[in-house]
C-alpha positions as CSV (number, residue, x, y, z in Angstrom):
1,X,-111.9,60.1,-83.6
2,X,-110.6,60.4,-80.1
3,X,-107.5,58.3,-79.2
4,X,-108.0,55.3,-76.9
5,X,-105.7,54.7,-74.0
6,X,-104.3,51.2,-73.9
7,X,-105.1,49.5,-70.6
8,X,-104.1,46.2,-69.1
9,X,-107.6,45.0,-69.9
10,X,-106.8,45.5,-73.6
11,X,-103.6,43.5,-73.2
12,X,-105.2,40.6,-71.2
13,X,-108.1,40.3,-73.7
14,X,-105.8,40.1,-76.7
15,X,-103.5,37.6,-75.0
16,X,-106.4,35.4,-73.9
17,X,-107.8,35.4,-77.4
18,X,-104.4,34.4,-78.8
19,X,-104.1,31.6,-76.2
20,X,-107.6,30.3,-76.8
21,X,-107.7,30.8,-80.6
22,X,-111.3,32.0,-80.1
23,X,-113.0,35.1,-78.9
24,X,-115.8,33.1,-77.4
25,X,-113.5,30.8,-75.4
26,X,-111.4,33.8,-74.3
27,X,-114.5,35.6,-73.1
28,X,-115.5,32.5,-71.0
29,X,-112.0,32.3,-69.6
30,X,-112.1,35.9,-68.5
31,X,-115.7,35.7,-67.3
32,X,-117.0,38.5,-69.6
33,X,-119.5,38.7,-72.5
34,X,-118.3,37.8,-76.0
35,X,-119.4,41.1,-77.3
36,X,-117.4,43.0,-74.7
37,X,-114.2,41.1,-75.4
38,X,-114.7,41.6,-79.2
39,X,-115.2,45.4,-78.7
40,X,-112.1,45.6,-76.3
41,X,-109.9,43.9,-78.9
42,X,-111.3,46.2,-81.6
43,X,-110.3,49.2,-79.5
44,X,-106.8,47.8,-79.0
45,X,-106.4,47.3,-82.8
46,X,-107.6,50.8,-83.4
47,X,-105.2,52.2,-80.9
48,X,-102.1,50.4,-82.4
49,X,-103.3,50.9,-86.0
50,X,-103.1,47.3,-87.1
51,X,-105.2,44.1,-87.2
52,X,-104.1,41.8,-84.4
53,X,-106.1,38.7,-85.6
54,X,-107.4,37.2,-88.8
55,X,-111.0,36.2,-88.0
56,X,-112.8,33.2,-89.4
57,X,-115.6,30.7,-88.4
58,X,-112.9,28.4,-87.1
59,X,-111.6,31.0,-84.7
60,X,-108.9,33.7,-84.7
61,X,-105.2,33.6,-85.6
62,X,-102.6,36.4,-84.9
63,X,-101.5,38.3,-87.9
64,X,-97.8,38.9,-88.6
65,X,-98.0,42.4,-87.0
66,X,-100.2,41.0,-84.2
67,X,-97.6,38.4,-83.2
68,X,-95.1,41.1,-82.3
69,X,-97.6,43.2,-80.4
70,X,-98.9,40.1,-78.5
71,X,-95.3,39.2,-77.6
72,X,-94.8,42.7,-76.1
73,X,-98.2,42.5,-74.4
74,X,-97.2,39.2,-72.7
75,X,-94.0,40.8,-71.4
76,X,-95.8,43.8,-70.0
77,X,-98.4,41.6,-68.2
78,X,-95.6,39.4,-66.8
79,X,-93.8,42.5,-65.4
80,X,-97.1,43.8,-63.9
81,X,-97.7,40.5,-62.2
82,X,-94.1,40.6,-60.9
83,X,-94.7,44.0,-59.5
84,X,-97.8,42.8,-57.7
85,X,-96.0,39.9,-56.2
86,X,-93.1,42.1,-55.2
87,X,-95.4,44.7,-53.7
88,X,-97.2,42.1,-51.6
89,X,-94.0,40.4,-50.5
90,X,-92.5,43.8,-49.5
91,X,-95.7,44.5,-47.6
92,X,-95.0,41.5,-45.4
93,X,-91.3,42.1,-45.1
94,X,-90.0,39.5,-47.6
95,X,-88.3,42.2,-49.8
96,X,-86.8,45.6,-49.1
97,X,-83.9,47.1,-47.2
98,X,-83.1,47.3,-43.5
99,X,-80.4,49.7,-42.2
100,X,-79.1,48.7,-38.7
101,X,-76.7,50.9,-36.7
102,X,-74.6,49.6,-33.8
103,X,-71.5,50.5,-31.7
104,X,-70.4,47.1,-30.6
105,X,-68.6,44.2,-32.2
106,X,-70.1,41.8,-34.7
107,X,-67.3,39.2,-34.4
108,X,-69.4,37.2,-32.0
109,X,-72.4,37.4,-29.7
110,X,-76.1,38.2,-30.0
111,X,-75.9,40.9,-32.6
112,X,-74.1,38.7,-35.0
113,X,-76.4,35.7,-34.2
114,X,-79.5,37.9,-34.7
115,X,-78.4,39.2,-38.1
116,X,-77.5,35.7,-39.3
117,X,-80.9,34.4,-38.3
118,X,-82.7,37.3,-39.9
119,X,-80.8,36.8,-43.2
120,X,-81.7,33.1,-43.1
121,X,-85.4,34.0,-42.6
122,X,-85.5,36.9,-45.1
123,X,-82.7,36.3,-47.6
124,X,-84.2,38.8,-50.1
125,X,-84.0,41.7,-47.7
126,X,-80.9,43.9,-48.2
127,X,-79.0,44.5,-44.9
128,X,-77.1,47.7,-44.5
129,X,-74.9,47.9,-41.4
130,X,-73.6,51.1,-39.9
131,X,-71.0,51.3,-37.1
132,X,-70.8,54.7,-35.6
133,X,-70.7,56.4,-32.2
134,X,-73.9,56.6,-30.1
135,X,-74.4,60.2,-31.0
136,X,-74.0,59.6,-34.7
137,X,-76.5,56.7,-34.5
138,X,-79.1,58.8,-32.6
139,X,-78.8,61.5,-35.3
140,X,-79.0,58.9,-38.1
141,X,-82.1,57.4,-36.5
142,X,-83.8,60.7,-36.2
143,X,-83.2,61.7,-39.8
144,X,-84.2,58.3,-41.2
145,X,-80.7,57.3,-42.4
146,X,-81.0,54.0,-40.4
147,X,-84.1,52.0,-39.3
148,X,-82.9,50.7,-36.0
149,X,-80.0,51.3,-33.6
150,X,-78.6,48.7,-31.2
151,X,-77.1,50.8,-28.4
152,X,-75.6,49.9,-25.0
153,X,-77.1,51.4,-21.9
154,X,-80.6,52.5,-20.8
155,X,-80.7,56.1,-21.8
156,X,-83.9,56.8,-23.7
157,X,-83.9,58.6,-27.1
158,X,-86.5,61.2,-27.7
159,X,-89.1,60.5,-30.4
160,X,-88.2,56.8,-30.5
161,X,-89.3,53.5,-29.0
162,X,-87.0,51.0,-27.4
163,X,-86.8,47.3,-26.6
164,X,-84.4,45.7,-24.1
165,X,-82.7,42.9,-26.0
166,X,-79.6,41.3,-24.5
167,X,-76.7,42.0,-22.2
168,X,-73.0,41.3,-22.5
169,X,-70.4,40.5,-19.9
170,X,-67.5,42.8,-19.4
171,X,-64.2,41.0,-19.8
172,X,-60.6,41.8,-19.1
173,X,-58.3,41.6,-22.1
174,X,-54.6,41.2,-21.3
175,X,-51.3,39.8,-22.7
176,X,-51.0,36.1,-22.0
177,X,-47.8,36.7,-20.0
178,X,-49.5,39.1,-17.7
179,X,-49.7,37.9,-14.0
180,X,-53.5,38.2,-13.9
181,X,-53.7,35.8,-16.9
182,X,-53.1,33.0,-14.5
183,X,-56.5,33.5,-12.9
184,X,-59.8,32.4,-14.5
185,X,-61.7,35.1,-12.7
186,X,-60.6,38.6,-11.8
187,X,-62.1,41.0,-9.4
188,X,-62.4,44.7,-9.9
189,X,-60.1,45.4,-7.0
190,X,-57.4,43.4,-8.8
191,X,-57.1,46.3,-11.3
192,X,-55.9,48.8,-8.7
193,X,-52.3,49.0,-9.9
194,X,-52.9,48.4,-13.6
195,X,-53.0,50.7,-16.6
196,X,-56.4,50.3,-18.4
197,X,-56.5,51.4,-22.0
198,X,-59.9,52.3,-23.4
199,X,-61.2,53.6,-26.7
200,X,-62.9,57.0,-26.6
201,X,-65.5,55.5,-28.8
202,X,-68.6,53.6,-27.6
203,X,-68.9,51.3,-25.7
204,X,-65.6,52.3,-24.1
205,X,-67.3,55.1,-22.2
206,X,-69.9,52.6,-20.8
207,X,-67.2,50.3,-19.5
208,X,-65.4,53.2,-17.9
209,X,-68.7,54.2,-16.1
210,X,-69.0,50.6,-14.8
211,X,-65.3,50.7,-13.6
212,X,-65.9,53.9,-11.8
213,X,-69.0,52.6,-10.1
214,X,-67.2,49.5,-8.9
215,X,-64.1,51.4,-7.6
216,X,-65.6,54.6,-6.2
217,X,-62.5,55.8,-4.4
218,X,-59.9,57.5,-6.6
219,X,-57.0,55.8,-4.9
220,X,-58.5,52.4,-5.6
221,X,-58.9,52.9,-9.3
222,X,-56.3,51.9,-12.0
223,X,-54.7,54.4,-14.2
224,X,-57.1,54.9,-17.1
225,X,-55.8,56.0,-20.5
226,X,-58.3,57.0,-23.1
227,X,-57.2,56.6,-26.8
228,X,-58.8,58.2,-29.8
229,X,-58.5,54.9,-31.7
230,X,-60.7,51.9,-32.6
231,X,-61.2,48.8,-30.5
232,X,-58.9,47.0,-32.9
233,X,-56.0,49.4,-32.3
234,X,-56.5,49.1,-28.6
235,X,-56.0,45.3,-29.0
236,X,-52.7,46.0,-30.8
237,X,-51.6,48.3,-27.9
238,X,-52.4,45.6,-25.4
239,X,-50.4,43.0,-27.4
240,X,-47.5,45.4,-27.2
241,X,-47.6,45.2,-23.4
242,X,-48.8,48.8,-22.9
243,X,-51.6,47.8,-20.5
244,X,-54.8,45.9,-20.2
245,X,-58.3,46.7,-21.3
246,X,-62.0,46.2,-20.7
247,X,-64.0,44.7,-23.6
248,X,-67.5,43.3,-24.3
249,X,-67.7,39.6,-24.7
250,X,-68.8,40.0,-28.4
251,X,-65.2,41.3,-29.0
252,X,-63.6,37.9,-28.4
253,X,-64.5,36.7,-31.9
254,X,-61.8,38.9,-33.4
255,X,-58.8,38.4,-31.0
256,X,-55.1,38.8,-31.7
257,X,-52.5,36.2,-31.0
258,X,-51.0,36.5,-27.6
259,X,-54.1,38.0,-25.9
260,X,-56.3,36.3,-23.4
261,X,-59.7,37.2,-21.9
262,X,-60.8,36.7,-18.3
263,X,-64.2,37.3,-16.7
264,X,-64.3,40.2,-14.2
265,X,-66.5,39.9,-11.2
266,X,-67.6,41.6,-8.0
267,X,-69.4,40.2,-5.0
268,X,-72.6,39.6,-6.9
269,X,-71.1,37.9,-9.9
270,X,-70.2,39.0,-13.4
271,X,-70.5,42.6,-14.6
272,X,-72.8,43.1,-17.6
273,X,-73.9,46.0,-19.9
274,X,-77.4,45.8,-21.3
275,X,-78.3,46.7,-24.9
276,X,-81.5,48.2,-26.3
277,X,-82.9,48.4,-29.8
278,X,-84.2,51.9,-30.7
279,X,-86.4,52.8,-33.6
280,X,-88.8,55.5,-34.7
281,X,-92.4,54.9,-34.0
282,X,-93.4,56.4,-37.4
283,X,-91.1,54.0,-39.4
284,X,-93.4,51.8,-41.4
285,X,-90.7,49.8,-43.1
286,X,-92.1,46.2,-43.2
287,X,-88.5,44.8,-43.0
288,X,-88.1,46.7,-39.7
289,X,-91.3,45.2,-38.3
290,X,-90.0,41.7,-39.3
291,X,-86.7,42.3,-37.6
292,X,-88.4,43.6,-34.4
293,X,-90.5,40.4,-34.4
294,X,-87.4,38.4,-34.5
295,X,-85.8,40.4,-31.6
296,X,-88.9,39.9,-29.5
297,X,-88.9,36.2,-30.2
298,X,-85.2,35.8,-29.4
299,X,-85.1,38.1,-26.4
300,X,-88.5,37.9,-24.8
301,X,-88.2,40.7,-22.3
302,X,-90.8,43.5,-21.9
303,X,-90.2,46.8,-23.6
304,X,-88.1,49.2,-21.5
305,X,-90.4,52.1,-22.3
306,X,-90.6,54.7,-24.9
307,X,-88.2,57.5,-25.4
């Protein structure tokens, strides 16, 4: 006789019969005919090679062998139900993984606040954060290593969509004994005779571009030193009195003792750098869609266009 594949229907029928103590009541519970349930359980018994129930006019009772098989059947059904719940939850972004790339600080500011709120809304989504240069983030986005990149500036990325999110003020970081520290606001022209230390890594290049745009003439610009070190090392160099630096306002959450921050302005007010979120249009990760919804809610500006 041909073997019978055991299906979830076999398991559910047997478990229902055990719970009800009657084939007839189990059939009513499952909404099927009594004869169909009896035949399904008979197939199950044939497949496993043992009788699951002792049958009598008073109903059915699991046999010793049947108790063990019914116990395993319940475990399987519970796991299947869990899979269904998890699948539906993942489909709406309640579970899963979201990889976020950035090249700014998370010690303070909008990126930190956005991730904190997202984790509060979706605590079961695993967050993976990646801090790299802009070029590395673009490559990671293209090959699918990250789901979304938060990058300063407005340069579009091919094969991706982008959303304008927030902007950050540019601040001057300097030792507290520096003469400019006595002023609450500093103008770009005040930097003319200073040495400005910048990291070669993003967003150092963005801030240098702003500085050059504000002080067009070479003889009006400060001495710019570019260091192949992280932002944290630049802060250490400043604390040693080797110069001053330009930083994003999100950097102030991780300051060193002896350093102060001052706003830098021109005739139109504070200087700012805008940030954009970039993602691949073909990325169907539900967690990404949920994060994008949060960004659109927190920063309700129109999309800046597609890359």
